[in-house]
FIKOLZA-1660 file (N, C-alpha, C; in steps of 0.1 Angstrom, whole numbers, plus 5000, padded with zeros to 4 digits):
% residues 259
   i   px   py   pz ch aa at
   1 6433 3488 2094  A  M  N
   1 6427 3497 2080  A  M CA
   1 6438 3489 2069  A  M  C
   2 6427 3480 2060  A  T  N
   2 6439 3482 2046  A  T CA
   2 6437 3490 2037  A  T  C
   3 6445 3492 2029  A  K  N
   3 6441 3503 2015  A  K CA
   3 6452 3489 1999  A  K  C
   4 6438 3489 1990  A  R  N
   4 6448 3483 1979  A  R CA
   4 6459 3490 1970  A  R  C
   5 6465 3491 1965  A  L  N
   5 6474 3499 1955  A  L CA
   5 6472 3491 1940  A  L  C
   6 6477 3506 1927  A  A  N
   6 6476 3507 1916  A  A CA
   6 6485 3492 1917  A  A  C
   7 6480 3481 1904  A  T  N
   7 6491 3481 1896  A  T CA
   7 6494 3482 1884  A  T  C
   8 6501 3472 1880  A  F  N
   8 6507 3475 1859  A  F CA
   8 6510 3468 1852  A  F  C
   9 6511 3463 1841  A  T  N
   9 6518 3453 1835  A  T CA
   9 6535 3453 1830  A  T  C
  10 6539 3447 1833  A  L  N
  10 6556 3448 1832  A  L CA
  10 6555 3448 1817  A  L  C
  11 6568 3456 1816  A  T  N
  11 6570 3452 1806  A  T CA
  11 6587 3451 1796  A  T  C
  12 6585 3440 1808  A  V  N
  12 6597 3435 1806  A  V CA
  12 6592 3422 1810  A  V  C
  13 6606 3412 1812  A  A  N
  13 6601 3395 1812  A  A CA
  13 6596 3395 1825  A  A  C
  14 6609 3403 1836  A  S  N
  14 6610 3399 1852  A  S CA
  14 6617 3412 1860  A  S  C
  15 6611 3412 1871  A  A  N
  15 6616 3424 1882  A  A CA
  15 6621 3413 1888  A  A  C
  16 6634 3421 1900  A  A  N
  16 6637 3412 1907  A  A CA
  16 6628 3416 1921  A  A  C
  17 6628 3408 1932  A  S  N
  17 6618 3410 1943  A  S CA
  17 6622 3408 1954  A  S  C
  18 6623 3415 1969  A  L  N
  18 6629 3413 1981  A  L CA
  18 6616 3401 1986  A  L  C
  19 6620 3390 1987  A  L  N
  19 6614 3378 1993  A  L CA
  19 6616 3374 2008  A  L  C
  20 6604 3382 2018  A  L  N
  20 6601 3381 2029  A  L CA
  20 6602 3372 2034  A  L  C
  21 6590 3364 2022  A  F  N
  21 6583 3349 2030  A  F CA
  21 6588 3335 2019  A  F  C
  22 6597 3328 2024  A  G  N
  22 6607 3322 2017  A  G CA
  22 6619 3329 2010  A  G  C
  23 6624 3319 2002  A  S  N
  23 6639 3327 2000  A  S CA
  23 6640 3324 1983  A  S  C
  24 6651 3328 1978  A  T  N
  24 6657 3328 1963  A  T CA
  24 6653 3317 1963  A  T  C
  25 6653 3304 1965  A  A  N
  25 6657 3289 1968  A  A CA
  25 6645 3284 1958  A  A  C
  26 6630 3294 1965  A  A  N
  26 6618 3290 1967  A  A CA
  26 6616 3294 1950  A  A  C
  27 6626 3305 1940  A  S  N
  27 6619 3315 1926  A  S CA
  27 6618 3304 1913  A  S  C
  28 6611 3292 1915  A  A  N
  28 6613 3285 1902  A  A CA
  28 6602 3289 1892  A  A  C
  29 6604 3285 1882  A  A  N
  29 6588 3291 1868  A  A CA
  29 6580 3289 1867  A  A  C
  30 6576 3297 1867  A  S  N
  30 6561 3302 1875  A  S CA
  30 6548 3294 1862  A  S  C
  31 6540 3288 1866  A  P  N
  31 6529 3284 1856  A  P CA
  31 6524 3290 1846  A  P  C
  32 6515 3286 1830  A  P  N
  32 6513 3296 1825  A  P CA
  32 6503 3306 1828  A  P  C
  33 6495 3302 1838  A  H  N
  33 6485 3306 1841  A  H CA
  33 6482 3314 1857  A  H  C
  34 6471 3323 1862  A  A  N
  34 6470 3318 1871  A  A CA
  34 6456 3310 1873  A  A  C
  35 6450 3306 1884  A  I  N
  35 6442 3297 1888  A  I CA
  35 6432 3306 1890  A  I  C
  36 6419 3302 1887  A  T  N
  36 6405 3310 1886  A  T CA
  36 6397 3298 1900  A  T  C
  37 6394 3304 1915  A  V  N
  37 6389 3306 1923  A  V CA
  37 6368 3304 1926  A  V  C
  38 6368 3292 1921  A  T  N
  38 6352 3298 1920  A  T CA
  38 6345 3289 1938  A  T  C
  39 6332 3288 1936  A  P  N
  39 6325 3278 1952  A  P CA
  39 6329 3266 1949  A  P  C
  40 6330 3261 1936  A  A  N
  40 6329 3247 1938  A  A CA
  40 6343 3240 1939  A  A  C
  41 6355 3243 1941  A  D  N
  41 6363 3245 1939  A  D CA
  41 6375 3252 1952  A  D  C
  42 6373 3257 1958  A  V  N
  42 6372 3259 1974  A  V CA
  42 6366 3254 1981  A  V  C
  43 6381 3252 1993  A  S  N
  43 6375 3244 2002  A  S CA
  43 6373 3259 2013  A  S  C
  44 6365 3263 2014  A  S  N
  44 6367 3276 2019  A  S CA
  44 6371 3280 2037  A  S  C
  45 6384 3289 2035  A  P  N
  45 6387 3290 2051  A  P CA
  45 6380 3302 2058  A  P  C
  46 6372 3310 2048  A  L  N
  46 6368 3324 2052  A  L CA
  46 6351 3323 2043  A  L  C
  47 6342 3324 2056  A  D  N
  47 6326 3329 2046  A  D CA
  47 6332 3337 2039  A  D  C
  48 6336 3345 2033  A  I  N
  48 6334 3354 2022  A  I CA
  48 6342 3348 2012  A  I  C
  49 6347 3334 2014  A  V  N
  49 6356 3330 2003  A  V CA
  49 6345 3320 1990  A  V  C
  50 6334 3322 2001  A  T  N
  50 6325 3316 1990  A  T CA
  50 6316 3323 1979  A  T  C
  51 6320 3336 1979  A  T  N
  51 6315 3344 1971  A  T CA
  51 6327 3349 1955  A  T  C
  52 6335 3344 1964  A  S  N
  52 6350 3345 1955  A  S CA
  52 6349 3335 1938  A  S  C
  53 6357 3350 1928  A  T  N
  53 6352 3344 1919  A  T CA
  53 6367 3342 1914  A  T  C
  54 6374 3350 1919  A  T  N
  54 6386 3353 1914  A  T CA
  54 6402 3348 1921  A  T  C
  55 6411 3348 1922  A  M  N
  55 6418 3344 1931  A  M CA
  55 6424 3360 1940  A  M  C
  56 6421 3370 1930  A  D  N
  56 6418 3385 1940  A  D CA
  56 6412 3383 1946  A  D  C
  57 6398 3381 1945  A  E  N
  57 6386 3384 1953  A  E CA
  57 6393 3372 1964  A  E  C
  58 6396 3363 1968  A  F  N
  58 6399 3349 1976  A  F CA
  58 6408 3359 1987  A  F  C
  59 6423 3363 1979  A  L  N
  59 6434 3371 1989  A  L CA
  59 6431 3386 1996  A  L  C
  60 6418 3393 1988  A  V  N
  60 6413 3401 1994  A  V CA
  60 6406 3397 2008  A  V  C
  61 6397 3387 2003  A  S  N
  61 6385 3380 2014  A  S CA
  61 6401 3378 2029  A  S  C
  62 6408 3373 2024  A  I  N
  62 6415 3366 2030  A  I CA
  62 6424 3382 2040  A  I  C
  63 6429 3390 2036  A  V  N
  63 6437 3398 2041  A  V CA
  63 6424 3405 2050  A  V  C
  64 6414 3407 2044  A  T  N
  64 6402 3418 2048  A  T CA
  64 6403 3408 2065  A  T  C
  65 6400 3395 2062  A  N  N
  65 6397 3389 2081  A  N CA
  65 6408 3388 2086  A  N  C
  66 6418 3392 2083  A  V  N
  66 6437 3387 2095  A  V CA
  66 6434 3408 2095  A  V  C
  67 6427 3414 2088  A  D  N
  67 6430 3426 2092  A  D CA
  67 6415 3433 2106  A  D  C
  68 6410 3421 2103  A  G  N
  68 6391 3426 2114  A  G CA
  68 6404 3418 2127  A  G  C
  69 6410 3408 2124  A  Y  N
  69 6409 3403 2139  A  Y CA
  69 6422 3410 2145  A  Y  C
  70 6430 3413 2140  A  W  N
  70 6442 3427 2142  A  W CA
  70 6442 3432 2148  A  W  C
  71 6429 3439 2141  A  S  N
  71 6424 3452 2143  A  S CA
  71 6418 3452 2156  A  S  C
  72 6414 3441 2166  A  G  N
  72 6403 3441 2172  A  G CA
  72 6417 3437 2187  A  G  C
  73 6419 3426 2184  A  V  N
  73 6431 3431 2194  A  V CA
  73 6439 3439 2193  A  V  C
  74 6444 3446 2184  A  W  N
  74 6451 3465 2186  A  W CA
  74 6437 3467 2201  A  W  C
  75 6427 3470 2193  A  D  N
  75 6418 3485 2198  A  D CA
  75 6412 3476 2214  A  D  C
  76 6416 3466 2216  A  T  N
  76 6420 3459 2231  A  T CA
  76 6424 3463 2237  A  T  C
  77 6443 3463 2233  A  D  N
  77 6449 3464 2238  A  D CA
  77 6455 3481 2239  A  D  C
  78 6445 3493 2235  A  G  N
  78 6449 3505 2235  A  G CA
  78 6456 3511 2228  A  G  C
  79 6455 3501 2216  A  L  N
  79 6469 3505 2207  A  L CA
  79 6459 3513 2196  A  L  C
  80 6468 3519 2185  A  A  N
  80 6457 3527 2173  A  A CA
  80 6455 3510 2162  A  A  C
  81 6446 3516 2155  A  T  N
  81 6438 3504 2144  A  T CA
  81 6453 3502 2139  A  T  C
  82 6455 3490 2134  A  P  N
  82 6467 3490 2126  A  P CA
  82 6465 3490 2110  A  P  C
  83 6475 3495 2099  A  A  N
  83 6465 3502 2089  A  A CA
  83 6478 3495 2081  A  A  C
  84 6476 3490 2066  A  V  N
  84 6485 3489 2058  A  V CA
  84 6486 3488 2045  A  V  C
  85 6491 3490 2035  A  N  N
  85 6485 3492 2022  A  N CA
  85 6484 3475 2018  A  N  C
  86 6481 3474 2005  A  Y  N
  86 6486 3458 1995  A  Y CA
  86 6483 3460 1982  A  Y  C
  87 6487 3450 1978  A  A  N
  87 6488 3450 1962  A  A CA
  87 6484 3428 1958  A  A  C
  88 6477 3428 1948  A  F  N
  88 6477 3413 1946  A  F CA
  88 6476 3415 1930  A  F  C
  89 6490 3418 1924  A  P  N
  89 6496 3415 1912  A  P CA
  89 6487 3405 1902  A  P  C
  90 6482 3406 1893  A  L  N
  90 6478 3398 1884  A  L CA
  90 6492 3392 1875  A  L  C
  91 6489 3379 1868  A  P  N
  91 6504 3374 1862  A  P CA
  91 6511 3386 1851  A  P  C
  92 6520 3387 1854  A  G  N
  92 6525 3395 1841  A  G CA
  92 6524 3408 1846  A  G  C
  93 6517 3415 1857  A  E  N
  93 6514 3426 1864  A  E CA
  93 6525 3427 1871  A  E  C
  94 6530 3441 1882  A  S  N
  94 6537 3447 1890  A  S CA
  94 6536 3456 1896  A  S  C
  95 6536 3458 1910  A  V  N
  95 6538 3472 1917  A  V CA
  95 6547 3473 1922  A  V  C
  96 6554 3482 1921  A  E  N
  96 6560 3497 1927  A  E CA
  96 6565 3497 1938  A  E  C
  97 6571 3494 1948  A  T  N
  97 6582 3489 1960  A  T CA
  97 6590 3503 1958  A  T  C
  98 6592 3500 1972  A  L  N
  98 6609 3509 1977  A  L CA
  98 6617 3498 1981  A  L  C
  99 6613 3481 1983  A  C  N
  99 6622 3474 1984  A  C CA
  99 6624 3457 1976  A  C  C
 100 6628 3465 1970  A  S  N
 100 6635 3456 1950  A  S CA
 100 6646 3464 1950  A  S  C
 101 6658 3464 1943  A  Q  N
 101 6671 3468 1934  A  Q CA
 101 6663 3474 1927  A  Q  C
 102 6649 3466 1915  A  T  N
 102 6643 3474 1906  A  T CA
 102 6632 3484 1911  A  T  C
 103 6622 3482 1923  A  G  N
 103 6612 3488 1925  A  G CA
 103 6602 3482 1922  A  G  C
 104 6605 3473 1917  A  L  N
 104 6588 3467 1911  A  L CA
 104 6591 3453 1916  A  L  C
 105 6579 3449 1918  A  S  N
 105 6577 3428 1919  A  S CA
 105 6577 3428 1908  A  S  C
 106 6571 3408 1914  A  D  N
 106 6570 3402 1899  A  D CA
 106 6565 3389 1905  A  D  C
 107 6556 3380 1897  A  D  N
 107 6552 3366 1899  A  D CA
 107 6554 3357 1907  A  D  C
 108 6567 3358 1912  A  V  N
 108 6572 3353 1927  A  V CA
 108 6572 3357 1941  A  V  C
 109 6563 3367 1940  A  S  N
 109 6564 3376 1950  A  S CA
 109 6552 3375 1962  A  S  C
 110 6563 3373 1972  A  A  N
 110 6555 3376 1987  A  A CA
 110 6557 3382 1995  A  A  C
 111 6556 3391 2002  A  F  N
 111 6567 3402 2011  A  F CA
 111 6562 3410 2019  A  F  C
 112 6565 3419 2026  A  Y  N
 112 6560 3430 2034  A  Y CA
 112 6573 3437 2032  A  Y  C
 113 6568 3452 2027  A  C  N
 113 6577 3464 2023  A  C CA
 113 6574 3474 2041  A  C  C
 114 6582 3477 2042  A  P  N
 114 6585 3482 2058  A  P CA
 114 6587 3494 2054  A  P  C
 115 6586 3502 2038  A  A  N
 115 6601 3516 2039  A  A CA
 115 6580 3516 2029  A  A  C
 116 6571 3515 2024  A  D  N
 116 6560 3517 2022  A  D CA
 116 6550 3512 2030  A  D  C
 117 6552 3506 2034  A  D  N
 117 6543 3498 2047  A  D CA
 117 6528 3491 2034  A  D  C
 118 6536 3481 2022  A  T  N
 118 6528 3475 2019  A  T CA
 118 6531 3459 2017  A  T  C
 119 6516 3452 2017  A  I  N
 119 6521 3439 2013  A  I CA
 119 6518 3434 2002  A  I  C
 120 6528 3429 1992  A  V  N
 120 6524 3424 1981  A  V CA
 120 6528 3406 1979  A  V  C
 121 6517 3405 1973  A  V  N
 121 6516 3387 1972  A  V CA
 121 6510 3386 1956  A  V  C
 122 6520 3381 1943  A  S  N
 122 6513 3383 1934  A  S CA
 122 6504 3367 1934  A  S  C
 123 6496 3369 1923  A  Q  N
 123 6486 3360 1925  A  Q CA
 123 6494 3347 1920  A  Q  C
 124 6503 3349 1911  A  Q  N
 124 6514 3338 1905  A  Q CA
 124 6516 3329 1916  A  Q  C
 125 6523 3338 1925  A  F  N
 125 6529 3332 1939  A  F CA
 125 6519 3322 1941  A  F  C
 126 6508 3330 1947  A  A  N
 126 6499 3325 1960  A  A CA
 126 6492 3308 1946  A  A  C
 127 6493 3308 1933  A  T  N
 127 6482 3298 1925  A  T CA
 127 6500 3287 1930  A  T  C
 128 6509 3291 1932  A  R  N
 128 6518 3279 1933  A  R CA
 128 6520 3275 1944  A  R  C
 129 6519 3284 1952  A  V  N
 129 6518 3279 1967  A  V CA
 129 6503 3270 1966  A  V  C
 130 6492 3276 1963  A  W  N
 130 6484 3269 1968  A  W CA
 130 6481 3253 1960  A  W  C
 131 6493 3252 1953  A  E  N
 131 6493 3242 1942  A  E CA
 131 6506 3231 1952  A  E  C
 132 6515 3238 1959  A  G  N
 132 6520 3230 1966  A  G CA
 132 6536 3226 1961  A  G  C
 133 6538 3234 1947  A  A  N
 133 6550 3239 1935  A  A CA
 133 6558 3247 1944  A  A  C
 134 6559 3251 1952  A  I  N
 134 6570 3266 1959  A  I CA
 134 6580 3255 1974  A  I  C
 135 6587 3255 1970  A  K  N
 135 6599 3242 1977  A  K CA
 135 6610 3253 1979  A  K  C
 136 6613 3255 1994  A  A  N
 136 6626 3260 1997  A  A CA
 136 6632 3248 2005  A  A  C
 137 6627 3237 2012  A  N  N
 137 6630 3223 2020  A  N CA
 137 6634 3223 2013  A  N  C
 138 6647 3211 2006  A  P  N
 138 6654 3205 2003  A  P CA
 138 6652 3191 2008  A  P  C
 139 6642 3180 2020  A  D  N
 139 6635 3176 2023  A  D CA
 139 6625 3171 2016  A  D  C
 140 6617 3182 2009  A  L  N
 140 6609 3178 1998  A  L CA
 140 6596 3165 2008  A  L  C
 141 6603 3176 2022  A  T  N
 141 6587 3163 2033  A  T CA
 141 6568 3171 2031  A  T  C
 142 6567 3158 2022  A  E  N
 142 6555 3159 2021  A  E CA
 142 6543 3151 2031  A  E  C
 143 6538 3154 2042  A  R  N
 143 6528 3148 2053  A  R CA
 143 6517 3155 2045  A  R  C
 144 6510 3163 2039  A  Y  N
 144 6497 3171 2044  A  Y CA
 144 6497 3169 2022  A  Y  C
 145 6488 3176 2021  A  P  N
 145 6484 3184 2004  A  P CA
 145 6482 3197 2006  A  P  C
 146 6484 3210 2002  A  T  N
 146 6482 3221 2002  A  T CA
 146 6469 3226 2003  A  T  C
 147 6472 3238 1994  A  G  N
 147 6452 3240 1996  A  G CA
 147 6454 3253 1998  A  G  C
 148 6436 3258 2000  A  D  N
 148 6436 3277 2004  A  D CA
 148 6440 3281 2011  A  D  C
 149 6438 3274 2021  A  F  N
 149 6447 3279 2032  A  F CA
 149 6464 3276 2038  A  F  C
 150 6472 3271 2024  A  S  N
 150 6481 3279 2026  A  S CA
 150 6486 3291 2025  A  S  C
 151 6473 3292 2015  A  V  N
 151 6476 3311 2008  A  V CA
 151 6465 3314 2018  A  V  C
 152 6465 3314 2031  A  A  N
 152 6460 3319 2041  A  A CA
 152 6471 3321 2048  A  A  C
 153 6477 3309 2047  A  Y  N
 153 6487 3316 2056  A  Y CA
 153 6499 3321 2053  A  Y  C
 154 6501 3322 2045  A  V  N
 154 6512 3332 2038  A  V CA
 154 6508 3351 2038  A  V  C
 155 6492 3350 2037  A  V  N
 155 6487 3364 2037  A  V CA
 155 6490 3367 2048  A  V  C
 156 6485 3361 2064  A  A  N
 156 6486 3360 2079  A  A CA
 156 6502 3368 2075  A  A  C
 157 6511 3355 2078  A  H  N
 157 6520 3361 2079  A  H CA
 157 6529 3376 2073  A  H  C
 158 6528 3380 2057  A  E  N
 158 6529 3388 2054  A  E CA
 158 6523 3403 2065  A  E  C
 159 6509 3398 2068  A  Y  N
 159 6502 3406 2072  A  Y CA
 159 6510 3405 2087  A  Y  C
 160 6514 3402 2097  A  A  N
 160 6518 3400 2107  A  A CA
 160 6533 3413 2107  A  A  C
 161 6538 3409 2095  A  H  N
 161 6552 3415 2093  A  H CA
 161 6546 3428 2099  A  H  C
 162 6540 3435 2091  A  S  N
 162 6531 3452 2093  A  S CA
 162 6528 3453 2107  A  S  C
 163 6522 3439 2116  A  L  N
 163 6524 3445 2128  A  L CA
 163 6534 3446 2134  A  L  C
 164 6543 3438 2134  A  Q  N
 164 6557 3442 2134  A  Q CA
 164 6558 3456 2142  A  Q  C
 165 6561 3458 2128  A  A  N
 165 6565 3474 2120  A  A CA
 165 6558 3484 2126  A  A  C
 166 6547 3479 2128  A  E  N
 166 6540 3494 2139  A  E CA
 166 6543 3491 2150  A  E  C
 167 6551 3484 2159  A  L  N
 167 6556 3482 2167  A  L CA
 167 6574 3486 2170  A  L  C
 168 6574 3488 2153  A  G  N
 168 6587 3488 2155  A  G CA
 168 6599 3482 2152  A  G  C
 169 6595 3468 2149  A  W  N
 169 6608 3457 2156  A  W CA
 169 6614 3459 2139  A  W  C
 170 6603 3460 2128  A  V  N
 170 6608 3460 2115  A  V CA
 170 6609 3474 2111  A  V  C
 171 6616 3481 2104  A  T  N
 171 6621 3495 2094  A  T CA
 171 6624 3491 2082  A  T  C
 172 6623 3505 2076  A  D  N
 172 6630 3497 2061  A  D CA
 172 6648 3493 2060  A  D  C
 173 6651 3501 2077  A  T  N
 173 6666 3498 2078  A  T CA
 173 6671 3489 2082  A  T  C
 174 6664 3485 2095  A  S  N
 174 6671 3478 2104  A  S CA
 174 6657 3465 2113  A  S  C
 175 6661 3457 2115  A  L  N
 175 6654 3449 2122  A  L CA
 175 6659 3449 2142  A  L  C
 176 6645 3447 2150  A  A  N
 176 6647 3450 2164  A  A CA
 176 6656 3434 2172  A  A  C
 177 6654 3425 2161  A  Y  N
 177 6656 3409 2167  A  Y CA
 177 6663 3404 2156  A  Y  C
 178 6668 3394 2155  A  P  N
 178 6674 3390 2138  A  P CA
 178 6662 3379 2130  A  P  C
 179 6669 3381 2119  A  G  N
 179 6655 3386 2107  A  G CA
 179 6651 3364 2110  A  G  C
 180 6661 3358 2110  A  Y  N
 180 6648 3343 2110  A  Y CA
 180 6639 3347 2124  A  Y  C
 181 6644 3358 2139  A  K  N
 181 6634 3354 2147  A  K CA
 181 6624 3361 2146  A  K  C
 182 6621 3372 2138  A  I  N
 182 6617 3383 2128  A  I CA
 182 6602 3374 2121  A  I  C
 183 6611 3364 2116  A  E  N
 183 6600 3356 2106  A  E CA
 183 6595 3349 2114  A  E  C
 184 6599 3334 2121  A  L  N
 184 6593 3326 2127  A  L CA
 184 6579 3337 2142  A  L  C
 185 6587 3346 2144  A  H  N
 185 6576 3354 2152  A  H CA
 185 6565 3357 2142  A  H  C
 186 6564 3361 2130  A  A  N
 186 6550 3368 2124  A  A CA
 186 6547 3347 2117  A  A  C
 187 6551 3341 2115  A  D  N
 187 6545 3324 2113  A  D CA
 187 6536 3321 2128  A  D  C
 188 6543 3322 2140  A  C  N
 188 6530 3320 2151  A  C CA
 188 6520 3328 2148  A  C  C
 189 6523 3341 2148  A  W  N
 189 6510 3354 2149  A  W CA
 189 6502 3349 2137  A  W  C
 190 6504 3344 2126  A  A  N
 190 6499 3337 2119  A  A CA
 190 6487 3330 2118  A  A  C
 191 6497 3317 2130  A  G  N
 191 6489 3308 2138  A  G CA
 191 6478 3314 2145  A  G  C
 192 6480 3324 2154  A  V  N
 192 6471 3332 2158  A  V CA
 192 6455 3333 2152  A  V  C
 193 6458 3342 2148  A  W  N
 193 6450 3343 2136  A  W CA
 193 6440 3329 2134  A  W  C
 194 6447 3321 2127  A  A  N
 194 6439 3313 2120  A  A CA
 194 6430 3302 2137  A  A  C
 195 6441 3304 2149  A  N  N
 195 6428 3299 2160  A  N CA
 195 6417 3308 2161  A  N  C
 196 6422 3320 2160  A  S  N
 196 6408 3332 2160  A  S CA
 196 6394 3326 2144  A  S  C
 197 6401 3325 2135  A  A  N
 197 6393 3317 2126  A  A CA
 197 6383 3305 2129  A  A  C
 198 6389 3293 2137  A  Y  N
 198 6388 3280 2141  A  Y CA
 198 6381 3284 2146  A  Y  C
 199 6375 3290 2160  A  Y  N
 199 6363 3298 2167  A  Y CA
 199 6350 3306 2165  A  Y  C
 200 6356 3308 2150  A  A  N
 200 6350 3321 2141  A  A CA
 200 6339 3302 2138  A  A  C
 201 6347 3290 2135  A  G  N
 201 6337 3285 2127  A  G CA
 201 6337 3280 2106  A  G  C
 202 6351 3290 2107  A  I  N
 202 6351 3291 2093  A  I CA
 202 6364 3282 2089  A  I  C
 203 6371 3274 2095  A  L  N
 203 6375 3267 2093  A  L CA
 203 6375 3255 2086  A  L  C
 204 6379 3245 2076  A  E  N
 204 6377 3232 2077  A  E CA
 204 6377 3225 2077  A  E  C
 205 6383 3210 2074  A  S  N
 205 6388 3200 2080  A  S CA
 205 6397 3200 2068  A  S  C
 206 6417 3197 2080  A  G  N
 206 6421 3203 2066  A  G CA
 206 6430 3215 2067  A  G  C
 207 6423 3225 2066  A  D  N
 207 6432 3239 2068  A  D CA
 207 6441 3236 2070  A  D  C
 208 6440 3235 2085  A  V  N
 208 6450 3238 2090  A  V CA
 208 6464 3231 2086  A  V  C
 209 6460 3217 2086  A  E  N
 209 6471 3206 2078  A  E CA
 209 6474 3216 2063  A  E  C
 210 6471 3221 2061  A  E  N
 210 6474 3229 2047  A  E CA
 210 6483 3239 2050  A  E  C
 211 6484 3251 2063  A  A  N
 211 6492 3259 2062  A  A CA
 211 6505 3252 2069  A  A  C
 212 6501 3241 2073  A  V  N
 212 6516 3234 2081  A  V CA
 212 6525 3229 2069  A  V  C
 213 6520 3223 2062  A  Q  N
 213 6529 3216 2047  A  Q CA
 213 6536 3229 2043  A  Q  C
 214 6526 3235 2042  A  T  N
 214 6537 3248 2033  A  T CA
 214 6547 3257 2043  A  T  C
 215 6543 3256 2057  A  A  N
 215 6551 3260 2062  A  A CA
 215 6564 3249 2062  A  A  C
 216 6560 3238 2062  A  L  N
 216 6572 3229 2062  A  L CA
 216 6577 3230 2048  A  L  C
 217 6576 3232 2037  A  D  N
 217 6577 3238 2023  A  D CA
 217 6588 3245 2018  A  D  C
 218 6581 3258 2034  A  L  N
 218 6588 3271 2031  A  L CA
 218 6602 3269 2039  A  L  C
 219 6605 3266 2049  A  G  N
 219 6614 3262 2060  A  G CA
 219 6631 3261 2053  A  G  C
 220 6635 3260 2058  A  D  N
 220 6647 3263 2052  A  D CA
 220 6666 3263 2063  A  D  C
 221 6671 3251 2051  A  Y  N
 221 6687 3250 2061  A  Y CA
 221 6698 3263 2056  A  Y  C
 222 6696 3271 2055  A  Y  N
 222 6703 3285 2057  A  Y CA
 222 6707 3291 2065  A  Y  C
 223 6710 3281 2079  A  V  N
 223 6711 3293 2094  A  V CA
 223 6721 3300 2091  A  V  C
 224 6735 3305 2086  A  T  N
 224 6741 3312 2078  A  T CA
 224 6734 3324 2071  A  T  C
 225 6729 3323 2066  A  D  N
 225 6728 3333 2057  A  D CA
 225 6711 3343 2064  A  D  C
 226 6716 3357 2061  A  P  N
 226 6711 3365 2060  A  P CA
 226 6693 3364 2063  A  P  C
 227 6691 3357 2048  A  T  N
 227 6674 3354 2044  A  T CA
 227 6671 3342 2053  A  T  C
 228 6681 3329 2062  A  H  N
 228 6674 3323 2068  A  H CA
 228 6661 3324 2073  A  H  C
 229 6649 3320 2073  A  H  N
 229 6631 3320 2078  A  H CA
 229 6629 3313 2088  A  H  C
 230 6640 3301 2092  A  G  N
 230 6640 3290 2101  A  G CA
 230 6638 3277 2095  A  G  C
 231 6639 3264 2105  A  T  N
 231 6637 3255 2097  A  T CA
 231 6628 3251 2098  A  T  C
 232 6623 3240 2087  A  P  N
 232 6612 3232 2084  A  P CA
 232 6598 3231 2097  A  P  C
 233 6609 3229 2104  A  A  N
 233 6602 3222 2121  A  A CA
 233 6600 3232 2129  A  A  C
 234 6607 3245 2127  A  Q  N
 234 6609 3257 2133  A  Q CA
 234 6596 3263 2131  A  Q  C
 235 6595 3265 2115  A  R  N
 235 6584 3269 2109  A  R CA
 235 6569 3263 2113  A  R  C
 236 6567 3248 2109  A  S  N
 236 6556 3240 2111  A  S CA
 236 6552 3249 2124  A  S  C
 237 6564 3245 2131  A  G  N
 237 6564 3240 2152  A  G CA
 237 6557 3260 2157  A  G  C
 238 6562 3272 2148  A  A  N
 238 6560 3282 2148  A  A CA
 238 6543 3283 2147  A  A  C
 239 6540 3279 2136  A  F  N
 239 6527 3280 2133  A  F CA
 239 6515 3275 2146  A  F  C
 240 6516 3263 2144  A  L  N
 240 6508 3256 2153  A  L CA
 240 6513 3262 2170  A  L  C
 241 6524 3268 2175  A  T  N
 241 6521 3273 2187  A  T CA
 241 6515 3287 2193  A  T  C
 242 6512 3293 2180  A  G  N
 242 6501 3306 2174  A  G CA
 242 6490 3294 2177  A  G  C
 243 6485 3286 2171  A  Y  N
 243 6472 3280 2169  A  Y CA
 243 6469 3274 2178  A  Y  C
 244 6477 3269 2181  A  N  N
 244 6475 3260 2195  A  N CA
 244 6467 3269 2207  A  N  C
 245 6477 3278 2212  A  S  N
 245 6472 3288 2223  A  S CA
 245 6467 3295 2219  A  S  C
 246 6462 3304 2209  A  G  N
 246 6456 3316 2202  A  G CA
 246 6456 3331 2213  A  G  C
 247 6468 3329 2212  A  L  N
 247 6475 3339 2221  A  L CA
 247 6487 3346 2218  A  L  C
 248 6483 3358 2215  A  P  N
 248 6500 3369 2206  A  P CA
 248 6513 3373 2215  A  P  C
 249 6510 3369 2232  A  E  N
 249 6516 3368 2238  A  E CA
 249 6526 3352 2236  A  E  C
 250 6521 3343 2236  A  A  N
 250 6528 3329 2235  A  A CA
 250 6538 3331 2224  A  A  C
 251 6538 3339 2215  A  C  N
 251 6545 3337 2204  A  C CA
 251 6565 3347 2203  A  C  C
 252 6561 3352 2222  A  E  N
 252 6572 3363 2230  A  E CA
 252 6582 3359 2222  A  E  C
 253 6585 3346 2226  A  P  N
 253 6597 3334 2231  A  P CA
 253 6603 3329 2217  A  P  C
 254 6596 3339 2203  A  Y  N
 254 6599 3334 2195  A  Y CA
 254 6611 3349 2188  A  Y  C
 255 6609 3359 2195  A  L  N
 255 6618 3370 2199  A  L CA
 255 6629 3369 2208  A  L  C
 256 6622 3363 2219  A  T  N
 256 6632 3366 2235  A  T CA
 256 6643 3355 2234  A  T  C
 257 6638 3341 2233  A  D  N
 257 6647 3329 2236  A  D CA
 257 6652 3331 2228  A  D  C
 258 6665 3319 2239  A  V  N
 258 6684 3317 2224  A  V CA
 258 6678 3304 2217  A  V  C
 259 6682 3307 2206  A  Y  N
 259 6679 3290 2194  A  Y CA
 259 6687 3297 2188  A  Y  C
% end
């Protein structure tokens, strides 16, 4: 179950945020406007997206589908139905969380806050991910075009963090595993959800490649940095492990193996 949080307009130029998805190297200047999503320019990864007329509706459709899939998995395993808050602020809007220095998100925010169980993805950030404008990978590896499923991957990754929190692996003060392992596991679970979307018949040609390219774009080589999320090869490989298997348990080695 998901629940929307209120947003409000910032009265300052920017607010610092905690970027669980990507790194500070990805925080370049934002474009001046958010993309408008219409049926004519969406290669729809989800049936409901064909009715989306704004980026907000697009993001809501994704998080709703992701939540529906994982709720089924949790129910099958005898676990309580997962619940998480979400907010998708417009450009210039913000949402207050307990996970940043100022308490406010900004236009380059994409994170899960375990302290108040909230997913935040700014629409400006989603626009730039869609356009392939967010880069943490210095190699600038461009194998495939980015697009709508790039954004779906981001949302599914952040939702996976909320599941990790439900399992006690992520709290507001500690992690049960090294940070990069938590991140790669979330990438893998994003791929597991993408597999379910494939078998539901709601992926289009090129969608998986868009996610792979975004995983490459957001990989980094800061292996000694506590914010390290995995190399480009590790991140794209983790997503594909989940996608190719379709099994949540196939992602466990990302937590438990030595690498």
